[in-house]
N, C-alpha and C positions, 0 to 999 in steps of 0.2 A: 720174639717168637721163633721157634725152631723151624727149619725149612720144611720138615715133614708135616707139621701142623699147618703151616702156611699153604702148602700145596693141597692138603686135604680140604682146607676151608674154601679154596677158590677153584678147585679143579673143575667142578661142574660148570661154573660161569665161563671158564676159559674154553671149555668144549663147546658150549652154546655159542660163544662169540666166534670161535673158529668155524663152526657150521654156518653161521650167518655170513661170515666173510666169504666162504666158498660159494654160497648161493648168490651173493652180490657179484662176485667175480664172474659168475656164469649167467648173470642177468636173469636169475630165477625169482627175484622178489619184486618184479615190476607190479605196481599197483597195490602192494602190501604195505602194512604199517611198519615202518622202520624208525619210529619216533624215538626209541630208546637207544638207538645206535650210538649217538654222540656221547651220551652219558656212559655207556659201556666202554667206548673207546677211551674216554678220560680215565675211567677206573683202571683199565689195563696199563695206561701210562703211569698212574700212581703206583701200581703194584710193581711195575718194572723198576721204578726209582727206589722203592723199598728193597727189592731183591738185590739191587746193586749196592745200596747203602749197607745192607746187613751181611754182605759177602756170601750170598747163597751161591750154589754151584753154577759153573759156566753153562751147563746144559739148560738149567732153568732160566737163567738170564737170557740165553740165546733164544729160547722158546718164546719168552715174553717180548723180546726185541722183534722177532718175526711177526708176532700178533700185532704189535704196535705199528710196525712198518706197513703191514697189509691194511690195518685199520686206517692209518693216515692216508694211504692211497685211495681207499674207498670213500673216506670222509670228504676229501677235497674233490674227488671225481664227481660225487653226487651233489656236493654243494655247488659245483660249477653249472649244474642244470637249472639254477635259479633263474637265469636269464630266459631260457626257452619256456620255462613254466610261467614266468611273468608275462611273456609275450602271448602265450596261449590263453592266459586268463584275460588279458586285455582284448584280444581279438575275438573271443567268443565265450570263454568260461564265465565271465562276469555277467554278460547279458543273459546267458542261459540260467544262471542262478536267480537273476531278477525275475525271469519268467516262471521259474519253478515256485518262487515264493510270492506269486502274484497276489494272493489274498492279503498278505501283510502289507505289500506295496500299495494295494488299492486302499486298504484301511488308512495307512499313513497319508496317502495322497488326499483322501477325503477330509481328513482332519486338518492338514496343512493348507491345501488350496481352497478348501471350503471356508476356513476361517479367513484366509487372505481375501478371497473374492467378496465374502459377506461383509467383512469390516470395511473393505475399500468402498463398496457401494453405499453402506450406511454413512460413512464419513463424507462421501461426496454429496449425499442428499441432506445430511444433517451435520454441517461442518463442526459444530461444537463438540461432537462426540470424540474428536481426535484427542481432546484433553482427558478423556476417560482412560486412555492407555498410554499417552505420552505427556510428560510434564511440559509446561509452557517454555521453559528454557531450551529443551530439546527441539521443540517445534520451531522456535526462533532460529536455532542453529541450522536446522534443515532448510528453512526458507532462505537463509543467507547462502547456504551451500549451492542451492539449485536456482537461485535468482537469475533469470535469463538476462536482465539488464546488467547485472554485475559481470556476467560472462562476456557480454558484448563490449563492455567498457575495459575489458582486459584484466579484471581483478584476478582471474584464474589463468595465469600464464602457464605455458607448457613447463612441466617438470623436467629436470635434467635426468640423465640416465642413472645417476647415483640415487636420486630421490625415487625413481621408479623401482629400483632394486629394494630400497628400504620399504616402500609400500607393498611390494610383492611379498616380502617376508612378513609384514604386518598382517596382510590379508590371509596368508597361510595360517599363521598362529591363531588369528581370531576365528576363522571359519572352521578349522579343524577342531578347535576348542568347543565350538557349538555342536559340531557333529558328534564328538565323543561324549559330551554332556547328554545329548539326546539319546545316544545309544546306551550308555551305562545306566542311565536312570530307568531303563527298562527292567532292571532288577527289582524295582519297587512294584512288582506284579504288573508291569507295563504301564502303570499310571504316570510314572515320571516321563516316559517317552510321549504319551498322549498329551501331557501338560505342555511340554516344550514344543511339540508340533503345533498345537493350537496357539500357544503363546506367540511363537515366532510368526505364524501366519497372521495373527491379529495385528502384531506390530508392523509387519511389512505392509499389510493391507491398509492400515491407518495412515502410514506415510504416503503410500501411493494415492489413496483417495484424497488426502488433504492437499498434496502438491498439485494434483490434477485439478482440484476444485478452484484453487487460487490462480490458475493459469500458468503453473510451472511444469506442466505435464511433459512438454517436449524435452526440456533439459533433463528431467528425471528419467523418463522412459528411454530416451536415446542413450543414457548412461548405463542403465541396468540391464537392458535387453540382451546384450551380448553375453556377459558373464553369468547372467541369471539362468541361462539354459543349463549350465553345469551346477551352479551354486544352489539353486532352489531344489533341483532334483536330488542333489547330494543330501540335503537336509531330510528330504522324504525317505531316501534309502537308509540313512542312519536311523531314522525313526522306525522304519520297518524292521530293521535289525534288532532294535530295542524291544519292539512288540513281540518278536519271536522269543526273546528271553522271558518276557513276562508271561506269554502264553505257555511256555514250557513249565513255569512254576505253577500256573493256575490249573493246567490240564496236562499233567505228566503222563497220563495214560497208564500203560502197564509198567512203566519205569518208575524208579524212585525220582524224587524231585531233583536230586543232585545229578543223576544220570541223564534225566531229560534235559536239564539245563546244559550239561556238557555237550550233548548231541546237538541241541539247538545252537549253542555257541559256535560249534564247528561250521554250521551253515551260515549263521548270522555274520561271522567275521568276514566272510566273502563279500557280503553286501557292504559292510563297513569299509573293507579294503577298496572296493570300487568307488565308494563315496569319497574316500580320501583322494583317489586319483582324479575324480571330477573336481574336487576342491582345489587341487593343484592347478588344473587347467583354468578354473574360474579365477584364481588369484593372478595367474599370468595374464589373462585377458583383461581383468580389471585394472591391473597396473600398467599394462603397455598398450591397451587399445581403448578401453572404455573412457579413460581419462583424457584422451586426445580432444582438444578443442577445435583443431582445424579440420577434423573430419565432420562433415555435415550430418544433420540428423537423418536425412534420407539414406545416406550410406550406412549409418549405424543401424537403422531399422532393417535394412536389407541384410546386412551381415548378421544381425541378431536373429532374424527369421530363419536364415540359413542354418545357424547354429542350433536353434530349437529343432528344426527338421532333422538335422544330423543326429542329435541326441536321441530323439524319438525313433528314428530309423535304426540306429545302432542297437537300442534296447529291444526293439521288435524283431530285427532280422539277423543280427550278428550271431554267429555260432550255430546257425541252423544247417545241419547236414545229416546225412544218413546215420552216422554213428553217434549222434547226440540228440535224440529226440527230446522234445520239450513236453 
């Protein structure tokens, strides 16, 4: 391609990119959508390489070099803001988003905690019901895991630091997998998220009810109460995010379904991101605190209650200030 045709084809894009660069350099695009900036920057770099390879004039090559250099500076300047943005999200943005989407969070909470509490009580009163949701081999494995006599006899010795690290990684992969499954299945008109919320609630409730009924309640509850504050609520939030996707498809309003889904996903991904952060904390607590056998049940109950209060207070009060009304 001759230089004249090359310039004619890309001249408008170069001018737009130069204008955006000027606005970025003057901090005039704060709060505006710059989502295409990275792709435009990469396109300029490719065009610069083509201009150099084809031996175009030094004036054109120099012009593209200047655009690429300015783009590089702005790209890495704004990418470096990820840390402050993440901190702002953790300190208030996530909690504000949970409160904004309280209807979906409430619906997910009722499905998950309702199933958990209902099944837990039913299994406690009618022990045989545990086998309707958990097969006998799994029930036996759970009983062996939480047998207080086995713990007193030392069958569950303290893990080494290497084993703790392995379990930390396992908990992350397992829990985040459940969260993404619960979220992504919301694309099935929300029915998938409803299913996984109810299913996980029933499973956890059946385990809790059975172990409490046979006298293993202390070893079970003292283990789960700490990380449960983050893990269980993360499942709820992932489910709420999935319900948002499903509702966008069912009731798109004045938007097309595709546009409604895109807008809902922009909000839902914030709930999912916060849920992932919760799951990372849950995995850390489960690997390094919940599994400790020398920490007594009373201490674990106290720590667990404190963590539940911390999570609830964070979601209720974090990020409340004059410039961010809920």
